[in-house]
VMD Tcl script that draws the C-alpha trace (Angstrom):
set ca {
  {0.00 0.00 0.00}
  {1.26 3.53 -0.65}
  {1.32 4.47 3.06}
  {3.40 1.42 3.99}
  {0.61 -0.44 5.74}
  {-0.06 -4.06 4.95}
  {-3.17 -4.58 2.87}
  {-5.86 -6.79 4.36}
  {-5.78 -9.05 1.32}
  {-2.04 -9.67 1.73}
  {-2.77 -11.65 4.90}
  {-4.18 -15.15 5.01}
  {-7.57 -15.66 6.63}
  {-5.82 -17.29 9.59}
  {-3.49 -14.31 10.00}
  {-6.45 -11.91 9.89}
  {-8.20 -14.05 12.49}
  {-5.08 -13.84 14.67}
  {-5.29 -10.04 14.53}
  {-8.96 -10.11 15.45}
  {-8.30 -12.57 18.30}
  {-5.61 -10.29 19.75}
  {-7.99 -7.34 19.52}
  {-10.73 -9.24 21.36}
  {-8.24 -10.23 24.08}
  {-6.99 -6.65 24.47}
  {-10.57 -5.37 24.71}
  {-11.19 -7.72 27.64}
  {-7.80 -6.90 29.23}
  {-6.46 -10.43 28.75}
  {-2.78 -10.53 27.77}
  {-2.39 -11.70 24.17}
  {-0.16 -14.68 24.89}
  {-0.15 -17.81 22.74}
  {-2.46 -19.92 24.97}
  {-5.06 -17.13 25.09}
  {-4.80 -16.54 21.33}
  {-5.29 -20.27 20.73}
  {-8.36 -20.23 22.99}
  {-9.81 -17.34 20.97}
  {-9.07 -19.03 17.65}
  {-10.55 -22.40 18.67}
  {-14.04 -21.08 17.92}
  {-13.22 -21.00 14.21}
  {-10.34 -23.50 14.19}
  {-11.12 -26.31 16.65}
  {-7.79 -28.04 16.09}
  {-5.48 -25.00 16.09}
  {-2.07 -25.75 17.57}
  {0.99 -23.78 18.52}
  {2.71 -25.36 15.52}
  {0.23 -23.59 13.26}
  {0.05 -20.40 15.32}
  {3.77 -19.62 15.69}
  {4.71 -19.15 12.01}
  {1.61 -17.08 11.40}
  {2.33 -14.82 14.36}
  {5.88 -14.38 13.01}
  {4.44 -13.21 9.67}
  {2.05 -10.76 11.33}
  {4.85 -9.46 13.57}
  {7.12 -9.19 10.52}
  {4.50 -7.06 8.77}
  {4.45 -4.72 11.76}
  {0.85 -5.46 12.79}
  {1.68 -7.12 16.11}
  {4.66 -6.63 18.38}
  {6.40 -9.55 20.05}
  {7.29 -8.81 23.67}
  {9.36 -11.38 25.58}
  {8.08 -11.84 29.12}
  {9.31 -13.86 32.07}
  {9.37 -17.67 31.89}
  {9.91 -17.66 28.12}
  {6.40 -16.40 27.45}
  {5.71 -13.95 24.66}
  {2.93 -11.40 24.44}
  {1.66 -10.03 21.14}
  {0.13 -6.58 21.51}
  {-1.42 -4.89 18.49}
  {0.68 -2.13 16.91}
  {-0.73 1.18 15.70}
  {-0.51 -0.16 12.13}
  {-2.36 -3.31 13.14}
  {-5.11 -1.31 14.82}
  {-5.33 1.03 11.81}
  {-5.68 -1.95 9.46}
  {-8.51 -3.43 11.54}
  {-10.27 -0.06 11.74}
  {-9.91 0.39 7.98}
  {-11.43 -3.07 7.44}
  {-14.30 -2.36 9.85}
  {-15.05 0.90 8.05}
  {-14.93 -0.88 4.67}
  {-17.43 -3.50 5.90}
  {-19.65 -0.83 7.45}
  {-19.86 0.97 4.09}
  {-20.59 -2.31 2.31}
  {-23.40 -3.04 4.80}
  {-24.67 0.56 4.69}
  {-24.22 1.10 8.42}
  {-22.05 3.39 10.49}
  {-18.97 1.64 11.88}
  {-20.00 2.96 15.30}
  {-23.72 2.35 14.86}
  {-24.16 -0.53 17.29}
  {-27.95 -0.04 17.30}
  {-28.07 -0.83 13.57}
  {-25.89 -3.90 14.05}
  {-28.02 -5.05 17.01}
  {-31.30 -4.52 15.15}
  {-29.98 -6.37 12.09}
  {-28.90 -9.28 14.32}
  {-32.33 -9.33 16.00}
  {-34.00 -9.35 12.59}
  {-31.99 -12.48 11.73}
  {-32.83 -14.04 15.10}
  {-29.29 -13.66 16.45}
  {-29.99 -11.15 19.21}
  {-30.83 -11.79 22.84}
  {-33.97 -9.66 22.73}
}
mol new
graphics top color blue
foreach p $ca { graphics top sphere $p radius 0.5 }
foreach p [lrange $ca 0 end-1] q [lrange $ca 1 end] { graphics top cylinder $p $q radius 0.2 }
display resetview
C-alpha cells in the first residue's frame, strides 16, 4: 500500500483471524499470549495448535501489525501495533460501508442481528 501499511488481502484468513483474536483479548484486558490466542481461535479453528500459530504470528509481527514482547518464563505477548489497529479499523469501516451502516452504529448492528434471530432480545 502507498502508506506502507499491509493490505488486508495480503494476509491469510488465519493471520487476519489472529489479529482479530488479539484485539478481542486486548478489549477484555487479557494478555495476548499464545495460549489465550489459541483459545480465541478455537471457535473458528477447533484443532489449532501452537505449531500452526507460531509461524503465522511471526508473519504478522514481521509485517508490523503485532509486536512480540518477551516476558518472564519464556512467554511472549503479542500486543497490536498502531498499524495493526489502523488496518482493523480500515477493514471495519470498509465492511460498514458495504453493509450501509455506520462503523459505530451498534444499534443498527443489534437490530440487524435481532431481525436475523441472532440477538438476545
